VOMI-287674 format. One record per residue (C-alpha): x, y, z; residue number from 1. Coordinates in pm, 1 decimal, always signed. Example, Ala and Ser with C-alpha at 12.3 -4.5 7.8 and 13.67 -1.06 7.14 Angstrom:
2
NODE|X|Y|Z|n
NODE|+1230.0|-450.0|+780.0|1
NODE|+1367.0|-106.0|+714.0|2
END
This chain:
284
NODE|X|Y|Z|n
NODE|+445.5|+218.4|-425.6|1
NODE|+180.3|+475.0|-336.0|2
NODE|-187.2|+389.5|-358.7|3
NODE|-527.1|+534.5|-271.0|4
NODE|-512.7|+364.1|+66.8|5
NODE|-162.9|+477.4|+162.4|6
NODE|-180.1|+718.7|+453.0|7
NODE|-37.0|+1021.4|+624.4|8
NODE|-7.3|+1010.6|+1002.6|9
NODE|-168.0|+1289.6|+1202.5|10
NODE|-16.3|+1420.7|+1525.6|11
NODE|-247.6|+1195.3|+1729.1|12
NODE|-122.0|+891.1|+1529.5|13
NODE|-447.3|+854.8|+1334.8|14
NODE|-385.1|+742.8|+975.1|15
NODE|-559.6|+933.6|+695.1|16
NODE|-561.1|+817.9|+329.2|17
NODE|-343.4|+1042.1|+111.5|18
NODE|-625.1|+1130.1|-129.2|19
NODE|-992.5|+1185.8|-57.0|20
NODE|-1312.4|+1208.9|-257.2|21
NODE|-1473.2|+1553.2|-232.8|22
NODE|-1847.8|+1616.0|-245.2|23
NODE|-1868.9|+1997.0|-256.6|24
NODE|-2138.2|+2111.5|-503.6|25
NODE|-2258.1|+1752.7|-541.7|26
NODE|-2640.5|+1760.4|-525.4|27
NODE|-2806.3|+1555.8|-253.9|28
NODE|-3004.4|+1249.2|-352.4|29
NODE|-2919.9|+1003.3|-626.1|30
NODE|-2639.9|+1216.8|-774.3|31
NODE|-2444.6|+1219.1|-447.8|32
NODE|-2519.9|+854.6|-371.7|33
NODE|-2407.5|+733.8|-713.8|34
NODE|-2092.4|+950.0|-704.4|35
NODE|-1985.9|+828.9|-359.5|36
NODE|-2056.0|+465.5|-441.7|37
NODE|-1859.8|+502.6|-766.1|38
NODE|-1569.8|+650.5|-569.2|39
NODE|-1574.8|+362.3|-322.8|40
NODE|-1589.9|+112.2|-608.0|41
NODE|-1287.6|+284.8|-764.6|42
NODE|-1090.8|+234.8|-446.0|43
NODE|-1137.9|+555.2|-248.7|44
NODE|-1154.2|+501.5|+125.0|45
NODE|-1159.2|+867.3|+224.5|46
NODE|-1482.8|+1065.3|+177.7|47
NODE|-1513.0|+1438.5|+250.6|48
NODE|-1843.0|+1619.9|+305.1|49
NODE|-1978.5|+1910.2|+512.5|50
NODE|-2296.5|+2025.1|+681.4|51
NODE|-2333.2|+2318.4|+444.1|52
NODE|-2305.8|+2095.7|+136.7|53
NODE|-2651.9|+1965.4|+221.9|54
NODE|-2565.3|+1610.3|+116.4|55
NODE|-2461.0|+1437.4|+439.8|56
NODE|-2767.3|+1210.9|+440.2|57
NODE|-2694.6|+1099.0|+84.8|58
NODE|-2326.2|+1044.0|+158.2|59
NODE|-2412.3|+839.1|+465.6|60
NODE|-2663.3|+631.0|+272.5|61
NODE|-2408.8|+562.8|-2.2|62
NODE|-2150.5|+445.9|+248.5|63
NODE|-2404.2|+217.3|+412.9|64
NODE|-2524.8|+76.5|+81.1|65
NODE|-2167.6|+14.3|-36.3|66
NODE|-2135.1|-275.7|+207.5|67
NODE|-1782.2|-165.5|+301.8|68
NODE|-1714.5|-190.1|+673.4|69
NODE|-1734.8|+147.3|+847.7|70
NODE|-1386.3|+114.3|+998.9|71
NODE|-1236.2|+86.0|+649.3|72
NODE|-1365.1|+430.5|+545.8|73
NODE|-1219.4|+761.9|+662.3|74
NODE|-1512.2|+1004.9|+684.9|75
NODE|-1482.8|+1382.3|+724.0|76
NODE|-1745.4|+1649.3|+778.8|77
NODE|-1736.9|+2018.9|+866.2|78
NODE|-1921.2|+2264.7|+1087.7|79
NODE|-2192.4|+2488.2|+947.5|80
NODE|-2116.1|+2861.9|+957.5|81
NODE|-2418.8|+2929.7|+1178.3|82
NODE|-2289.9|+2706.0|+1458.5|83
NODE|-2006.4|+2914.6|+1606.1|84
NODE|-2066.1|+2864.0|+1978.3|85
NODE|-2007.7|+2576.5|+2217.7|86
NODE|-2374.0|+2473.3|+2231.5|87
NODE|-2441.3|+2515.2|+1860.2|88
NODE|-2126.4|+2329.4|+1757.5|89
NODE|-2202.0|+2043.7|+1996.6|90
NODE|-2551.5|+2012.0|+1852.2|91
NODE|-2418.9|+2031.7|+1496.4|92
NODE|-2176.1|+1745.7|+1557.5|93
NODE|-2461.9|+1531.0|+1684.5|94
NODE|-2669.5|+1620.3|+1378.8|95
NODE|-2387.4|+1526.3|+1142.1|96
NODE|-2351.5|+1189.6|+1312.2|97
NODE|-2724.8|+1134.3|+1277.8|98
NODE|-2742.5|+1246.1|+915.3|99
NODE|-2440.6|+1036.6|+815.7|100
NODE|-2578.2|+735.3|+1009.6|101
NODE|-2249.8|+676.8|+1193.4|102
NODE|-2135.8|+648.7|+1554.0|103
NODE|-1819.9|+852.5|+1500.2|104
NODE|-1644.2|+1074.1|+1248.6|105
NODE|-1281.4|+1021.7|+1156.0|106
NODE|-1229.9|+1396.5|+1115.2|107
NODE|-1440.4|+1703.7|+1185.7|108
NODE|-1340.0|+2055.5|+1083.0|109
NODE|-1445.7|+2411.8|+1154.3|110
NODE|-1540.0|+2507.0|+798.9|111
NODE|-1457.5|+2879.4|+809.0|112
NODE|-1279.0|+3074.8|+1087.3|113
NODE|-1485.4|+3393.2|+1078.4|114
NODE|-1785.9|+3356.7|+846.7|115
NODE|-2040.6|+3635.0|+809.0|116
NODE|-2301.9|+3475.6|+1042.0|117
NODE|-2042.7|+3473.9|+1324.7|118
NODE|-1873.0|+3803.4|+1240.0|119
NODE|-1933.2|+4003.8|+1558.8|120
NODE|-1704.3|+4180.0|+1805.9|121
NODE|-1694.6|+3851.5|+2000.9|122
NODE|-1589.6|+3634.9|+1705.4|123
NODE|-1257.2|+3535.5|+1863.4|124
NODE|-1423.7|+3418.1|+2185.1|125
NODE|-1691.5|+3237.0|+1984.5|126
NODE|-1427.4|+3065.1|+1771.4|127
NODE|-1245.1|+2950.1|+2084.6|128
NODE|-1568.9|+2814.2|+2233.8|129
NODE|-1648.0|+2638.9|+1907.0|130
NODE|-1305.6|+2473.6|+1911.0|131
NODE|-1366.3|+2364.8|+2271.3|132
NODE|-1678.8|+2182.2|+2150.9|133
NODE|-1465.9|+1993.5|+1897.1|134
NODE|-1207.6|+1913.1|+2165.4|135
NODE|-1478.6|+1770.8|+2392.5|136
NODE|-1627.1|+1561.0|+2111.6|137
NODE|-1276.9|+1433.1|+2038.8|138
NODE|-1218.9|+1343.3|+2402.1|139
NODE|-1551.2|+1157.0|+2412.0|140
NODE|-1460.3|+950.4|+2103.7|141
NODE|-1731.6|+1090.9|+1876.6|142
NODE|-1460.0|+1240.6|+1657.1|143
NODE|-1129.2|+1060.9|+1599.0|144
NODE|-941.7|+1375.5|+1485.9|145
NODE|-1018.5|+1747.0|+1472.4|146
NODE|-907.3|+2029.5|+1251.7|147
NODE|-999.3|+2341.5|+1061.4|148
NODE|-1057.9|+2466.8|+709.7|149
NODE|-971.0|+2796.7|+542.1|150
NODE|-761.5|+2907.9|+840.4|151
NODE|-474.7|+3152.0|+804.7|152
NODE|-198.9|+3220.7|+1054.7|153
NODE|-396.6|+3483.5|+1248.7|154
NODE|-684.2|+3240.4|+1301.3|155
NODE|-453.8|+2972.7|+1441.5|156
NODE|-319.9|+3231.0|+1685.3|157
NODE|-672.1|+3298.6|+1814.4|158
NODE|-715.4|+2928.7|+1890.9|159
NODE|-369.0|+2898.7|+2046.8|160
NODE|-471.6|+3135.2|+2327.3|161
NODE|-714.7|+2879.3|+2470.0|162
NODE|-678.0|+2544.2|+2293.8|163
NODE|-591.7|+2223.5|+2475.5|164
NODE|-545.6|+2035.1|+2147.7|165
NODE|-383.4|+2180.6|+1837.8|166
NODE|-569.7|+2138.3|+1506.7|167
NODE|-444.1|+1831.6|+1325.4|168
NODE|-555.9|+1936.2|+975.2|169
NODE|-609.6|+2255.5|+776.5|170
NODE|-813.7|+2214.1|+458.5|171
NODE|-745.4|+2501.1|+217.8|172
NODE|-781.4|+2575.6|-152.3|173
NODE|-467.2|+2461.9|-337.8|174
NODE|-415.3|+2396.5|-706.9|175
NODE|-150.5|+2489.5|-962.6|176
NODE|-144.1|+2869.2|-981.2|177
NODE|-317.8|+2914.4|-645.0|178
NODE|-86.1|+2837.3|-352.2|179
NODE|-92.4|+3018.6|-15.6|180
NODE|+272.2|+2972.5|+80.5|181
NODE|+244.6|+3159.8|+411.4|182
NODE|-33.5|+2935.8|+542.2|183
NODE|+132.6|+2620.4|+410.1|184
NODE|+462.9|+2712.7|+577.3|185
NODE|+286.8|+2780.3|+908.1|186
NODE|+104.8|+2447.0|+898.4|187
NODE|+416.5|+2250.8|+812.6|188
NODE|+616.2|+2421.2|+1087.8|189
NODE|+343.5|+2319.3|+1335.0|190
NODE|+283.4|+1963.6|+1206.0|191
NODE|-64.6|+2043.5|+1074.7|192
NODE|-155.0|+1830.2|+772.0|193
NODE|-257.6|+2028.4|+463.6|194
NODE|-560.3|+1909.8|+268.7|195
NODE|-613.7|+2064.5|-75.0|196
NODE|-971.4|+2129.3|-175.4|197
NODE|-1051.4|+2227.4|-535.2|198
NODE|-720.1|+2067.1|-641.3|199
NODE|-829.4|+2092.9|-1004.5|200
NODE|-916.2|+2461.2|-976.9|201
NODE|-1184.1|+2578.2|-1218.1|202
NODE|-1233.5|+2524.8|-1590.3|203
NODE|-949.5|+2759.8|-1679.9|204
NODE|-690.6|+2516.2|-1548.1|205
NODE|-772.5|+2260.8|-1818.9|206
NODE|-685.8|+2500.0|-2101.3|207
NODE|-355.7|+2616.7|-1952.4|208
NODE|-81.1|+2558.6|-2209.4|209
NODE|+185.1|+2461.1|-1954.3|210
NODE|-34.3|+2196.8|-1792.7|211
NODE|-149.9|+2065.3|-2131.4|212
NODE|+212.2|+2034.2|-2246.2|213
NODE|+320.4|+1848.3|-1929.8|214
NODE|+14.4|+1621.5|-1949.8|215
NODE|+90.0|+1531.5|-2311.5|216
NODE|+454.3|+1461.1|-2232.3|217
NODE|+355.2|+1224.9|-1949.5|218
NODE|+64.9|+1075.3|-2149.3|219
NODE|-176.9|+1179.2|-1875.7|220
NODE|-475.4|+1410.2|-1840.0|221
NODE|-439.9|+1761.5|-1700.1|222
NODE|-642.2|+1647.7|-1397.5|223
NODE|-401.3|+1361.2|-1329.1|224
NODE|-103.6|+1598.0|-1357.4|225
NODE|-261.9|+1843.1|-1111.0|226
NODE|-337.6|+1568.2|-859.5|227
NODE|+9.2|+1414.0|-897.5|228
NODE|+164.0|+1759.7|-842.6|229
NODE|-39.3|+1789.9|-522.2|230
NODE|+68.6|+1449.4|-395.3|231
NODE|+436.5|+1513.2|-471.5|232
NODE|+410.9|+1828.8|-260.7|233
NODE|+273.7|+1609.4|+21.8|234
NODE|-65.4|+1779.2|+15.3|235
NODE|-380.3|+1569.6|+52.4|236
NODE|-595.7|+1646.2|-253.5|237
NODE|-974.3|+1611.6|-251.1|238
NODE|-1087.2|+1582.9|-614.8|239
NODE|-1459.1|+1593.4|-685.2|240
NODE|-1657.9|+1458.2|-977.2|241
NODE|-2001.3|+1313.6|-1042.9|242
NODE|-1889.3|+1131.9|-1359.3|243
NODE|-1788.7|+768.2|-1315.5|244
NODE|-1516.4|+776.6|-1581.6|245
NODE|-1353.4|+1085.4|-1431.7|246
NODE|-1379.9|+945.6|-1079.9|247
NODE|-1191.5|+639.5|-1201.4|248
NODE|-939.3|+847.2|-1399.8|249
NODE|-857.9|+1053.8|-1092.0|250
NODE|-746.2|+739.9|-907.5|251
NODE|-479.0|+653.7|-1166.2|252
NODE|-197.7|+856.4|-1012.3|253
NODE|+46.4|+603.2|-879.8|254
NODE|+221.6|+459.7|-1183.4|255
NODE|+392.0|+782.0|-1291.8|256
NODE|+597.9|+1060.0|-1136.0|257
NODE|+639.0|+1419.3|-1246.3|258
NODE|+1001.6|+1514.0|-1301.8|259
NODE|+1171.1|+1786.7|-1101.2|260
NODE|+1156.5|+2007.6|-1409.7|261
NODE|+782.3|+1943.6|-1447.6|262
NODE|+721.3|+2025.2|-1081.5|263
NODE|+921.6|+2347.0|-1101.7|264
NODE|+739.0|+2457.4|-1415.6|265
NODE|+400.1|+2399.3|-1252.0|266
NODE|+516.6|+2576.8|-936.3|267
NODE|+582.8|+2890.7|-1141.3|268
NODE|+220.1|+2916.6|-1253.7|269
NODE|+28.6|+3202.8|-1096.1|270
NODE|-318.8|+3345.1|-1123.7|271
NODE|-459.2|+3103.0|-1380.7|272
NODE|-763.7|+3008.8|-1176.1|273
NODE|-932.4|+3346.7|-1136.1|274
NODE|-1077.3|+3273.3|-791.0|275
NODE|-1328.3|+3529.3|-657.5|276
NODE|-1362.0|+3500.1|-276.4|277
NODE|-1708.5|+3491.0|-122.4|278
NODE|-1747.8|+3776.7|+129.9|279
NODE|-1998.2|+3571.9|+328.4|280
NODE|-1727.1|+3325.5|+421.0|281
NODE|-1384.0|+3475.6|+363.2|282
NODE|-1236.1|+3682.0|+645.8|283
NODE|-1060.2|+3967.2|+467.1|284
END
């Protein structure tokens, strides 16, 4: 039987819970603290944040106030887009540790491969140096596993020219109707775990007739169907909410299974999310 604390195994043998609690767009302060503590109360043991979210201090405070032992929580953060160099990335890692009030991170990711602040003729060299900073922090024990976010095949190839350690995780946007098969296939071929951020897409996903029909048939919410679909594809979804009832609802995924027909019908969905990429971050 699956549960919130069941795990995938990364290439370095580190265990990571199969679902995480996302904090993107969660305001710092009481909102973030209450949301994270609600998630931990609901059984989450995997919390995902980032430097650019601006809520690391609140997330760290919530974890501390929860009273749950640090070693029982899998904590992820990500590198700010302005820190693409060895020195800047090293300093950013130290700042995340300080802001989160922890001695180590379970996972640290490069947030974007070629964001606008780093988009110069030397971006490949800078990306390689940034990855070297993560490798060194990993070797020192400050980070238990290292990975990337929003990387496509060409970005992995830039790292492969100099890396000593292959990324263990790639966190990308995945939800019904928005699936980057090329990147997913590359990651699976290279044993890179796929985390799915925005697994519930945007508001449009909740009015989709196919998802509503499948949810009604299974006596579940559309959100639960989307998260179950993600898990059955062996992705690691990172749902986000600031509402206690929805946080709890999103944990109730392990007493039902979508049929093969349901999965195939969801897989056929395309373009229902209407995602507009941000040119400041996306490398076109």
